[in-house]
C-alpha positions as CSV (number, residue, x, y, z in Angstrom):
1,M,120.4,20.8,-7.6
2,F,120.3,18.1,-4.9
3,G,117.4,19.8,-3.2
4,R,115.3,19.1,-6.2
5,L,116.5,15.5,-6.3
6,R,115.0,14.9,-2.9
7,T,111.5,15.7,-4.3
8,F,112.0,13.1,-7.1
9,L,113.8,10.3,-5.3
10,P,112.1,8.1,-2.6
11,F,114.5,8.7,0.3
12,P,113.0,7.9,3.6
13,A,112.9,10.7,6.2
14,R,115.9,10.8,8.6
15,A,115.9,11.4,12.3
16,P,117.9,14.5,13.3
17,R,121.4,13.9,14.5
18,S,122.7,14.9,17.9
19,A,125.3,17.7,18.0
20,G,127.6,15.8,20.3
21,S,128.5,12.7,18.1
22,P,129.8,12.4,14.6
23,G,127.7,9.3,14.0
24,G,124.6,10.9,15.3
25,G,123.2,10.0,18.7
26,S,125.1,8.9,21.8
27,G,125.8,5.3,20.7
28,D,124.4,1.9,20.5
29,A,122.2,0.1,23.1
30,N,125.4,-0.8,25.1
31,G,126.7,2.8,25.2
32,A,129.5,2.1,22.7
33,P,130.0,4.9,20.1
34,R,128.4,4.3,16.8
35,R,130.6,3.5,13.8
36,Q,130.6,6.2,11.2
37,H,129.7,4.9,7.7
38,N,131.0,6.3,4.4
39,I,129.0,7.3,1.3
40,F,129.7,4.1,-0.6
41,E,128.9,1.8,2.2
42,A,125.6,3.6,2.7
43,A,124.8,3.4,-1.1
44,A,125.7,-0.3,-1.3
45,T,123.5,-1.1,1.7
46,Y,120.7,1.1,0.5
47,V,120.6,-0.3,-3.1
48,A,120.9,-3.9,-1.9
49,A,118.0,-3.3,0.6
50,C,115.9,-1.8,-2.3
51,A,116.6,-4.9,-4.4
52,D,115.5,-7.1,-1.4
53,D,112.5,-4.8,-0.6
54,D,113.8,-4.3,2.9
55,E,112.5,-1.0,4.0
56,D,114.0,-1.1,7.5
57,T,117.5,-1.5,6.2
58,M,116.8,1.2,3.5
59,E,115.8,3.6,6.3
60,E,118.9,2.7,8.4
61,A,121.3,3.2,5.5
62,A,119.6,6.5,4.5
63,G,120.3,7.7,8.0
64,W,124.1,7.0,7.8
65,V,124.8,10.0,5.4
66,S,123.1,13.1,4.1
67,P,120.5,12.6,1.3
68,E,123.0,14.4,-1.1
69,A,125.8,12.0,-0.2
70,L,123.5,9.0,-0.6
71,S,122.4,10.2,-4.0
72,F,126.0,10.6,-5.1
73,G,126.9,7.1,-3.8
74,V,123.9,5.5,-5.6
75,Q,124.8,7.3,-8.8
76,E,128.4,6.1,-8.5
77,L,127.2,2.6,-7.8
78,A,124.9,2.7,-10.8
79,C,127.7,3.9,-13.1
80,R,130.1,1.2,-11.9
81,A,127.5,-1.5,-12.3
82,V,126.6,-0.5,-15.8
83,I,130.3,-0.3,-16.8
84,A,130.9,-3.8,-15.3
85,L,127.9,-5.3,-17.1
86,A,128.8,-3.6,-20.4
87,R,132.3,-5.1,-20.2
88,E,131.0,-8.5,-19.2
89,R,128.4,-8.5,-22.1
90,D,130.7,-6.8,-24.6
91,E,128.0,-4.1,-25.1
92,S,128.0,-0.3,-24.8
93,P,127.1,1.2,-21.4
94,E,124.1,2.9,-23.1
95,A,122.7,-0.4,-24.4
96,V,123.1,-2.0,-21.0
97,A,121.5,0.9,-19.2
98,R,118.5,1.0,-21.6
99,G,118.1,-2.8,-21.4
100,L,118.1,-2.7,-17.6
101,L,115.3,-0.1,-17.7
102,G,113.3,-2.0,-20.3
103,L,113.8,0.7,-22.9
104,P,114.2,-0.1,-26.6
105,P,117.7,0.2,-28.1
106,A,118.5,3.7,-29.2
């Protein structure tokens, strides 16, 4: 299922990871080990970068986790955002989601 999502979603290409390090690669410019990022941190950074049209940060965040993990994180973020907006607006999640996408009410 996730393999098909990659063809539909605009995830940037990732550089291959090195086998020796869990963060991928040997470390930062100073030789310190890279910090490992979690799914939700990657999703939050990726979505915020999309909103700001910051392609460099989008690429960086997409490299922190697998495309499948990023897709899951983005989906979870979208669900939580729609639920929060629905509660704030006292509307149904469906009405909020359709409104955000510019769709007519169902």
